[in-house]
N, C-alpha and C positions, 0 to 999 in steps of 0.2 A: 698777649699779656706776658706769658711765660717767657716767650723769645726775647722780650725786651726787658725781663726782669722787673716787672711792675709789682708793686706791693698790692696786698688785697684791697686797701683803701683807694689806690691810684686805678685799679681795675674798675672799682665801683664808680668812681669819677668818669672814667673812660666810657663805660657802660652807659651813663646818663648823658654824656655829650653825644654819643651815637644816637640817643632817643630825641636829640634836638633841644635839650634842656639848656637854659642858660645858667649863669654862676649863681644867681640868687635862688633859683629853682633846685639846683644841685645842693646847694647849702641846706635848704630847707629839707629836702628828701633824706639827707644824710646826717642831719643834726649837727652840722659844723658851720664855722663862719665863712663868709665869702672870702675872707682873706686866706682862710685855710684851703678853700677850692683853688684859689689863684695858685698856691704853692704846690698843690698837687698837680696842677695843670702844667706849671713851670717844670716840675719833675718829669712829667709824662712827655712832654715836648722834647726836653733834654735827651731822655732815654730813648725815644723813638726817632731822634733827629729831624725834628719838624719845628716849624715856627708859628704855624697858624692852625686854627681848628680845621680849615679847609684841607691842608695838607694831611693832617691827622686822619680826617675821614677818608681820604683818598687811599692812604696806607691800610687802614682797618678794612675798607671795602675791597680792596685788591687782595689782601690776605684771605678774607672770607670767600672770595671767588676762587682762590687757588684751593681752598679746602673742599669746596663742592665739586 
């Protein structure tokens, strides 16, 4: 998250995406609207250079493996 300069809220959204949550579930967990979740995801995708959740998960898992 730090490497890609994600905000605290974007990091919260990313963490929930990694847990397999969908947009409505993320919105409910963070007490924000689904549209706000979509905006955060758009920003995350842009900052991390991906266009899908699958690509996002690949990058997150690859980075996690590098840390171990």
